[in-house]
C-alpha positions as CSV (number, residue, x, y, z in Angstrom):
1,M,13.0,-29.0,-27.6
2,T,13.4,-31.9,-31.1
3,T,16.5,-32.7,-33.0
4,T,16.3,-32.6,-36.7
5,E,19.2,-34.0,-39.0
6,A,20.2,-30.3,-39.6
7,D,21.3,-29.9,-35.8
8,Q,23.4,-33.2,-36.0
9,P,26.9,-32.6,-36.9
10,S,28.7,-34.6,-39.8
11,P,31.5,-37.1,-39.1
12,A,33.7,-34.8,-39.3
13,A,32.5,-31.7,-37.2
14,R,32.4,-32.4,-33.9
15,T,30.8,-30.7,-31.0
16,A,31.9,-30.7,-27.1
17,Y,29.8,-29.6,-24.6
18,L,31.9,-28.3,-21.6
19,V,29.8,-27.1,-18.6
20,L,31.6,-24.4,-16.5
21,G,31.5,-22.8,-13.2
22,M,32.3,-23.8,-9.5
23,H,32.1,-26.9,-7.9
24,R,28.8,-27.7,-5.8
25,S,26.9,-25.1,-8.3
26,G,25.2,-27.3,-10.2
27,T,27.2,-28.9,-12.5
28,S,26.8,-32.2,-11.6
29,A,23.0,-31.7,-12.2
30,V,23.3,-30.2,-15.5
31,T,25.5,-32.8,-16.7
32,Q,23.6,-35.3,-16.0
33,L,20.3,-33.4,-18.5
34,L,22.9,-33.2,-21.0
35,A,24.1,-37.4,-20.6
36,L,20.2,-37.7,-20.9
37,A,19.7,-35.4,-23.8
38,G,22.1,-37.5,-26.0
39,A,25.8,-36.2,-25.2
40,S,28.0,-38.5,-24.1
41,L,29.9,-38.7,-20.8
42,P,33.7,-40.2,-20.1
43,E,34.5,-43.7,-20.5
44,N,35.6,-43.8,-16.8
45,V,33.3,-41.8,-14.9
46,M,33.6,-40.2,-10.7
47,A,31.4,-42.7,-8.5
48,G,29.0,-40.5,-6.3
49,D,29.4,-40.4,-2.8
50,E,27.7,-39.1,1.1
51,H,28.3,-35.4,-0.7
52,N,26.9,-35.9,-4.2
53,A,25.2,-39.7,-3.6
54,K,23.2,-39.0,-7.5
55,G,26.9,-39.2,-9.2
56,Y,29.5,-36.0,-10.1
57,F,29.4,-37.9,-13.3
58,E,33.0,-36.1,-13.7
59,P,36.0,-37.6,-15.5
60,W,38.2,-38.8,-12.8
61,K,41.3,-39.1,-15.2
62,I,40.7,-36.2,-16.7
63,A,40.4,-33.9,-13.2
64,I,43.7,-36.0,-11.9
65,L,45.5,-34.3,-14.8
66,N,43.8,-31.0,-14.2
67,D,45.3,-30.7,-10.9
68,G,49.0,-31.7,-11.9
69,R,48.4,-29.2,-14.6
70,L,47.2,-26.6,-12.0
71,R,50.2,-27.6,-9.9
72,A,52.8,-27.3,-12.9
73,A,51.6,-23.6,-12.2
74,G,52.1,-22.9,-8.4
75,A,48.0,-23.7,-8.2
76,A,45.4,-25.9,-7.0
77,W,41.9,-26.4,-7.5
78,D,41.1,-24.9,-4.3
79,D,43.4,-21.8,-5.2
80,V,41.2,-18.0,-4.9
81,F,44.0,-16.8,-7.0
82,A,43.9,-19.5,-9.2
83,F,42.2,-17.2,-12.4
84,P,43.7,-15.5,-14.7
85,F,45.3,-18.3,-16.3
86,K,48.8,-19.1,-16.3
87,P,50.2,-20.4,-18.8
88,L,53.6,-23.0,-18.9
89,P,57.0,-22.4,-20.9
90,R,55.9,-23.5,-24.3
91,Q,57.8,-26.7,-24.5
92,D,56.4,-28.3,-21.1
93,E,52.5,-26.3,-22.4
94,R,52.9,-28.6,-25.4
95,T,53.5,-32.2,-23.2
96,W,50.5,-31.1,-21.3
97,L,48.4,-30.6,-23.9
98,N,49.3,-33.9,-25.6
99,R,49.0,-35.8,-22.7
100,A,45.2,-34.1,-22.4
101,A,44.2,-34.6,-25.9
102,T,45.2,-38.5,-25.6
103,L,43.6,-38.9,-22.5
104,F,40.6,-36.8,-23.9
105,T,40.5,-39.7,-26.8
106,E,40.7,-42.8,-25.2
107,E,37.6,-41.2,-22.7
108,Y,35.5,-40.1,-25.7
109,G,36.7,-42.2,-28.5
110,D,34.8,-40.4,-31.6
111,S,31.6,-39.4,-30.4
112,P,29.6,-37.1,-31.7
113,F,28.7,-34.8,-28.7
114,P,31.3,-35.8,-25.6
115,L,30.5,-34.3,-22.5
116,L,32.8,-32.8,-20.1
117,K,32.3,-31.3,-16.6
118,D,35.5,-30.7,-14.3
119,P,35.0,-27.1,-12.7
120,R,38.5,-27.1,-13.1
121,V,38.2,-27.0,-17.1
122,S,36.8,-23.3,-16.1
123,V,40.2,-21.8,-14.6
124,L,41.9,-23.6,-17.1
125,G,39.6,-22.7,-19.8
126,P,42.9,-21.2,-23.1
127,F,44.8,-24.7,-22.3
128,W,41.3,-27.0,-22.5
129,R,39.9,-24.8,-25.6
130,T,43.5,-25.6,-27.2
131,V,43.3,-29.2,-26.7
132,L,39.8,-29.0,-28.2
133,D,41.3,-27.1,-31.5
134,D,44.0,-29.8,-31.8
135,L,41.1,-32.7,-32.0
136,G,38.7,-30.1,-34.2
137,V,36.7,-30.3,-31.8
138,A,33.9,-27.5,-31.6
139,A,32.7,-26.2,-28.3
140,R,29.1,-25.2,-27.0
141,C,29.3,-23.9,-22.9
142,V,26.3,-24.1,-20.5
143,V,27.3,-22.5,-17.0
144,P,25.0,-23.2,-14.2
145,V,24.8,-20.1,-11.7
146,R,24.1,-21.1,-7.5
147,H,24.2,-18.5,-4.7
148,P,27.7,-18.0,-3.8
149,L,26.5,-18.8,0.2
150,A,24.6,-22.1,-1.1
151,V,27.9,-23.0,-2.3
152,A,30.1,-22.0,0.8
153,G,27.9,-24.2,2.9
154,S,28.2,-26.8,0.8
155,L,32.0,-26.9,0.9
156,A,32.3,-26.0,4.7
157,R,30.7,-29.3,5.3
158,R,32.8,-31.1,2.8
159,N,36.3,-29.0,2.8
160,G,35.9,-27.1,6.0
161,F,36.2,-23.8,4.1
162,P,35.6,-20.9,5.8
163,P,32.8,-18.8,3.7
164,E,35.7,-16.4,2.6
165,K,37.5,-18.7,0.9
166,S,34.5,-20.5,-0.6
167,A,32.9,-17.0,-2.2
168,L,36.7,-16.0,-3.4
169,L,36.8,-19.6,-5.2
170,W,33.2,-19.0,-6.7
171,S,34.2,-15.6,-7.8
172,A,37.5,-16.8,-9.4
173,Y,35.5,-19.7,-11.0
174,M,33.0,-18.0,-12.6
175,L,34.9,-15.1,-13.9
176,A,37.0,-17.5,-15.3
177,A,33.8,-19.6,-17.0
178,E,32.8,-16.4,-18.4
179,A,35.9,-14.4,-19.5
180,Y,36.9,-18.1,-21.5
181,S,34.0,-18.0,-23.5
182,R,32.9,-15.0,-24.6
183,D,33.5,-16.3,-28.2
184,L,31.6,-19.2,-27.4
185,P,27.7,-20.8,-27.6
186,R,27.0,-20.2,-24.5
187,A,23.9,-20.3,-21.8
188,F,23.7,-19.5,-18.0
189,V,21.5,-21.7,-16.1
190,G,19.9,-21.1,-13.2
191,Y,19.8,-23.6,-10.4
192,D,16.7,-23.2,-8.8
193,A,15.1,-22.9,-12.2
194,L,16.9,-26.3,-13.6
195,L,14.6,-27.8,-10.5
196,S,11.9,-26.1,-10.8
197,D,11.1,-25.7,-15.0
198,W,14.1,-28.0,-16.6
199,R,12.2,-27.6,-19.8
200,G,12.3,-24.3,-19.9
201,E,15.9,-23.4,-19.2
202,V,16.7,-26.2,-21.9
203,T,14.3,-23.8,-24.1
204,R,16.8,-21.2,-23.3
205,I,19.9,-23.6,-23.9
206,E,18.8,-24.5,-26.9
207,A,18.3,-20.7,-28.4
208,A,21.7,-19.5,-26.6
209,H,23.3,-22.5,-28.6
210,G,21.4,-22.0,-31.4
211,A,20.9,-25.7,-31.6
212,S,18.4,-28.4,-30.3
213,L,20.1,-30.9,-28.1
214,P,21.5,-34.1,-29.4
215,K,18.5,-36.2,-28.6
216,L,16.2,-35.2,-26.4
217,T,13.0,-37.8,-26.7
218,A,9.9,-38.3,-24.4
219,Q,11.9,-41.2,-22.7
220,A,14.6,-39.1,-21.7
221,G,12.5,-36.1,-20.6
222,K,10.7,-38.9,-17.9
223,A,14.3,-40.0,-16.9
224,I,15.3,-36.1,-16.3
225,D,12.2,-35.9,-14.2
226,K,13.3,-38.7,-12.1
227,F,17.0,-37.1,-11.6
228,L,16.4,-33.1,-11.2
229,T,13.8,-33.3,-8.2
230,P,13.8,-30.9,-5.2
231,A,16.3,-33.7,-3.0
232,L,18.8,-32.0,-5.1
233,R,18.7,-28.4,-3.7
234,H,20.9,-29.4,-0.5
235,N,22.1,-26.0,0.8
236,S,19.9,-22.6,1.5
237,E,21.3,-19.2,0.5
238,D,22.1,-17.9,4.0
239,G,25.7,-19.3,4.0
240,D,24.3,-20.8,7.9
241,G,23.2,-17.1,8.9
242,V,26.3,-15.7,7.5
243,G,25.8,-12.5,4.6
244,L,27.9,-11.5,1.7
245,A,28.2,-8.1,3.3
246,E,29.6,-9.6,6.2
247,L,32.7,-11.1,4.6
248,G,34.4,-8.0,4.1
249,W,36.5,-7.2,0.4
250,A,35.8,-11.1,-0.5
251,G,32.1,-10.1,-0.1
252,E,32.0,-7.7,-1.7
253,L,33.8,-8.9,-4.9
254,T,31.3,-11.8,-4.4
255,G,28.5,-9.5,-4.7
256,R,29.5,-7.7,-8.4
257,V,30.1,-11.0,-9.5
258,L,26.5,-12.3,-8.5
259,S,24.9,-9.4,-9.6
260,W,25.7,-10.2,-13.4
261,F,25.8,-13.8,-13.6
262,E,21.9,-13.3,-11.9
263,A,21.1,-11.3,-14.9
264,A,22.6,-13.5,-17.2
265,A,20.9,-16.0,-15.9
266,A,17.6,-14.3,-16.0
267,G,18.5,-14.2,-19.9
268,K,19.3,-10.2,-19.7
269,A,22.6,-9.5,-21.5
270,P,25.1,-7.1,-18.7
271,D,27.4,-5.4,-19.3
272,A,31.0,-7.4,-19.1
273,A,32.8,-4.2,-18.0
274,S,31.4,-5.0,-14.0
275,L,33.3,-8.4,-14.6
276,D,36.1,-6.9,-16.1
277,E,36.6,-4.5,-13.4
278,A,36.1,-7.5,-10.6
279,A,38.6,-9.4,-12.3
280,R,41.2,-6.8,-12.4
281,D,40.4,-6.4,-8.2
282,L,40.8,-10.2,-7.9
283,T,44.3,-9.8,-9.5
284,R,45.4,-7.1,-7.6
285,R,44.4,-9.1,-4.8
286,S,46.6,-11.7,-6.1
287,Q,49.7,-9.8,-6.5
288,E,49.6,-8.7,-2.7
289,M,49.1,-11.8,-1.2
290,G,48.8,-14.8,-3.8
291,V,52.7,-15.1,-2.8
292,L,51.6,-16.2,0.3
293,I,48.6,-18.4,0.0
294,S,48.8,-20.2,-3.4
295,P,52.2,-21.9,-2.8
296,L,50.6,-23.5,0.5
297,T,47.1,-24.5,-1.2
298,R,49.3,-26.0,-4.1
299,D,51.7,-27.8,-2.0
300,L,48.6,-28.9,0.0
301,D,47.0,-30.5,-2.6
302,A,49.8,-31.7,-4.1
303,A,50.1,-33.8,-0.7
304,R,46.9,-34.6,-0.9
305,A,46.8,-36.2,-4.6
306,E,50.0,-38.8,-3.4
307,L,47.8,-39.5,-0.2
308,L,44.7,-40.1,-2.1
309,D,47.2,-42.4,-5.0
310,L,48.5,-44.5,-2.0
311,R,45.5,-45.1,-0.7
312,Q,44.0,-46.2,-4.3
313,H,47.3,-48.2,-5.0
314,L,46.5,-49.7,-1.1
315,D,43.0,-50.8,-2.2
316,Y,44.6,-52.2,-5.1
317,G,46.8,-54.3,-3.5
318,R,44.2,-55.4,-0.7
319,A,42.1,-56.0,-3.4
320,E,44.6,-58.2,-5.7
321,S,45.6,-59.4,-2.6
322,R,41.9,-61.1,-2.1
323,R,41.5,-62.2,-5.6
324,L,45.1,-63.8,-5.4
325,E,43.8,-65.9,-2.4
326,A,40.4,-66.9,-3.8
327,E,42.4,-67.9,-6.7
328,V,44.7,-70.6,-4.9
329,R,41.6,-72.0,-2.8
330,R,40.3,-72.5,-6.2
331,L,43.5,-74.0,-7.2
332,E,43.7,-76.3,-4.2
333,A,40.0,-77.3,-4.8
334,E,40.9,-78.3,-7.9
335,I,43.9,-80.3,-7.2
336,E,42.5,-81.6,-4.0
337,A,39.5,-82.7,-6.8
338,M,41.6,-84.6,-9.2
339,R,44.1,-85.8,-6.2
340,R,40.5,-87.7,-5.1
341,E,39.9,-88.6,-8.5
342,A,43.3,-90.1,-9.2
343,A,42.9,-92.1,-5.9
344,A,39.2,-93.5,-7.0
345,A,40.8,-94.5,-10.6
346,A,44.3,-96.3,-8.7
347,A,41.7,-98.3,-6.7
348,H,39.8,-98.5,-9.8
349,L,42.5,-100.4,-11.5
350,D,43.8,-102.5,-8.0
351,S,40.3,-103.9,-8.2
352,I,40.4,-105.0,-11.6
353,L,43.7,-106.2,-11.9
354,A,42.9,-108.7,-8.8
355,D,39.9,-110.2,-10.2
356,G,42.2,-110.7,-13.3
């Protein structure tokens, strides 16, 4: 787990670390580990909140772009049928690709090891791989694996999603993460294993990538020890008493996907044929009911995005108003001080003239 000069890229060779997988699956924990080990976070990182107090480590500007790109294809981040990837007409796609490349450069500059964590990148895999190819940036992937029912519990609390939807979302994101990274260096990391023995998981990551992490120093190790604690395990795998078997076809499909990823996270090399079959089943369901679900999900996401934008503008307006009010008070105080100085100077001049 030490870094050697041979592991470092030449100035012309950059390698991005992509943290793939489902929301609430431990992607934030993996991202902070990689950041402490030398990979570079973006310029604008999403702050933590009551759902993730230690932070998301997510490029919020890129997340907003990804939401827009998903909606452009009739999907949304919480559309269970966002996988497989839906390309746009060539000219429209190129516009989005150019926007993404510009934003990536603004966020990471010339960092040799940019660290991109946004779960949406999983279902937008072909899009982002084209962006990185255009920029001449290679990629290594890390896919955290967390039980879908633990994810469902988190999404129920944060978003009010029913377990069936959360299970299918988990399946779609994990299927996408695997399918779109098959020809890349990648590591599957068990979330519970990460919290109990992150050094062992790092050894597996480095072996899968064929390279050491950029800068995993003793000091970085101490910081990781403080960050990766059992307190990060917020939800159990019991789904609040609901099991996968009780979720109908959604639970059955998710169970098959889970079996593959649990084996992969345990260091095995399971046959991807079972995932391909699950992907075909999900596509068939999309053909049957996607027209009823995806447009509604997209429109709801668009409304949420508009509301968020309005709130941000309102908050900015309030902050700007407070700033201007403070500036007015400052100028009024300066003017008053100058008025007093002028009055004092005039009085002094009057006294001089009177004495003369």
